[in-house]
Every structure is written in C-alpha cells, then in structure tokens.
C-alpha positions in Angstrom: 33.9 20.4 12.8 31.8 19.7 15.7 33.0 17.3 18.6 30.8 14.8 20.2 29.7 16.9 23.0 28.5 19.5 20.7 26.9 16.4 18.7 25.2 15.4 21.7 24.0 18.9 22.9 22.1 19.4 19.5 20.8 15.9 19.2 19.3 16.1 22.8 17.7 19.6 21.9 16.5 18.2 18.6 14.6 15.3 20.8 12.8 17.4 23.1 11.9 20.0 20.6 10.7 16.6 18.7 9.0 15.2 21.9 7.6 18.5 22.8 5.8 19.1 19.5 4.2 15.5 19.2 2.6 16.3 23.1 1.7 19.5 21.5 0.0 17.9 18.4 -1.8 15.5 20.8 -3.0 18.4 22.8 -4.5 20.0 20.0 -6.1 17.0 18.6 -7.4 15.2 21.7 -10.2 17.7 22.5 -11.9 17.1 19.4 -12.3 13.5 20.1 -13.7 14.3 23.7 -17.1 14.4 22.4 -17.8 11.5 20.8 -18.7 8.7 22.5 -16.1 5.4 22.7 -17.7 3.7 19.8 -17.6 6.2 17.5 -13.9 7.3 18.3 -13.1 3.6 18.2 -14.9 3.0 14.4 -13.6 6.0 13.0 -9.8 4.9 14.0 -10.3 2.2 11.8 -11.5 -0.8 14.5 -14.9 -2.2 13.3 -16.9 -4.4 16.2 -18.2 -7.6 14.1 -20.8 -9.5 15.4 -21.7 -12.6 14.2 -18.3 -13.6 12.3 -17.8 -16.9 11.0 -14.6 -19.2 11.4 -12.9 -17.9 8.1 -13.8 -14.7 8.9 -12.1 -14.9 12.7 -9.2 -16.2 11.0 -8.9 -13.9 8.4 -9.4 -11.1 11.0 -6.5 -12.8 13.1 -4.4 -12.6 9.8 -5.0 -9.3 9.0 -3.8 -8.4 12.5 -0.6 -10.5 12.7 0.0 -8.6 9.4 -0.6 -5.4 10.5 1.8 -5.8 13.6 4.6 -6.9 11.0 4.1 -3.7 9.2 4.5 -1.8 12.4 7.5 -3.7 13.0 9.0 -2.7 10.0 8.4 0.7 10.4 10.2 0.6 14.0 13.3 -1.5 12.2 13.0 1.0 9.5 13.2 3.9 12.1 16.0 2.4 14.5 18.2 1.9 11.1 18.2 5.5 10.1 19.1 6.1 13.7 22.1 3.9 13.5 22.9 5.4 10.5 22.8 9.0 11.6 24.5 8.3 15.0 27.2 6.2 13.1 29.6 9.5 13.5 32.0 8.3 10.2 32.3 4.5 11.8 31.9 2.5 8.2 31.2 -0.6 10.4 28.1 0.9 11.8 26.5 2.5 8.7 26.8 -0.8 6.8 24.9 -2.3 9.8 22.2 0.4 9.2 22.4 -0.7 5.9 21.8 -4.6 5.9 18.8 -3.7 8.5 17.3 -1.7 6.1 17.6 -3.8 3.1 16.2 -6.8 5.4 13.8 -4.4 6.5 12.6 -3.8 3.2 12.6 -7.3 1.9 10.5 -8.3 5.0 7.8 -5.4 3.9 7.6 -7.0 0.2 7.1 -10.2 1.9 4.8 -8.9 4.4 2.3 -7.0 1.5 2.6 -10.0 -0.4 1.3 -12.1 2.4 -1.4 -9.1 3.0 -2.5 -9.4 -0.6 -2.7 -12.9 -0.9 -4.2 -13.8 2.5 -6.8 -10.7 1.7 -7.6 -12.5 -1.2 -8.0 -15.9 -0.1 -10.8 -14.6 3.2 -12.4 -12.2 0.4 -13.0 -15.5 -1.8 -13.7 -17.7 1.0 -15.9 -15.9 2.8 -18.0 -14.9 -0.3 -17.7 -18.5 -1.4 -19.9 -19.3 1.8 -21.9 -16.7 1.6 -23.2 -18.0 -1.3 
C-alpha cells in the first residue's frame, strides 16, 4: 500500500496534468472566438441583451440569475464532497462528512430545480398575460 508521501506526489502530478490540460484546451478554443465581435460572442454564450424589459421581465431575469448561481454552488459543493471523499484515506468520519455534504447538495439541487421550474412558469404566464 502506498504511503502518504507517494499519494501526495501522485495527487500533485494529477493536479498539474489536469491544470495543463485545461490551459491547453482554452488555448485551442480561445482563438476560434477571437474573430468574432464581443456582442456576437456574448450572445453565443447564452447572454441575451434585452431592451425594453417590463417589471415582471426584470424580476424573472433576476430570479433566473439567482437560481443559476445556486446551480453553480451545487456544482462546487459536489466537487468539494468528492474531493473530501477521495482524500479521506480510510477515515470514516471524513467519508461520512463527504456523504452528508453530497446528500445535502442533491436535496438543494432538487429544490433549486423545482424553484426554477415554478419561477419560469410563473414568469412566462405573467409576461404572456400582460402582453395581451
């Protein structure tokens, strides 16, 4: 069984290879977007610049942004719980802690998805009702 020093060296090598892969991927992808103007690039990333929004439209946009940030928080918690679990090295308390974080993050994701569906339905209905 490898000792802690060997595991630490392996983890550092793995982290370095992962970071280099990400930097390399960004280096390949970034020049493809360099030929486009900023508005086209931002629009293709999913951000739509809207003019003439009504109050319900602005509220719906704010709710969607908040729920999107909560989704990102779920991703961060999931990665953190996975990191705790993988680095537990047989420590059952740390594994249990990672499992608890993962369970709570999944419950939070379910709540966020339900809130997103409800907010999207209400906002679409409200904007549609005000448009007529």
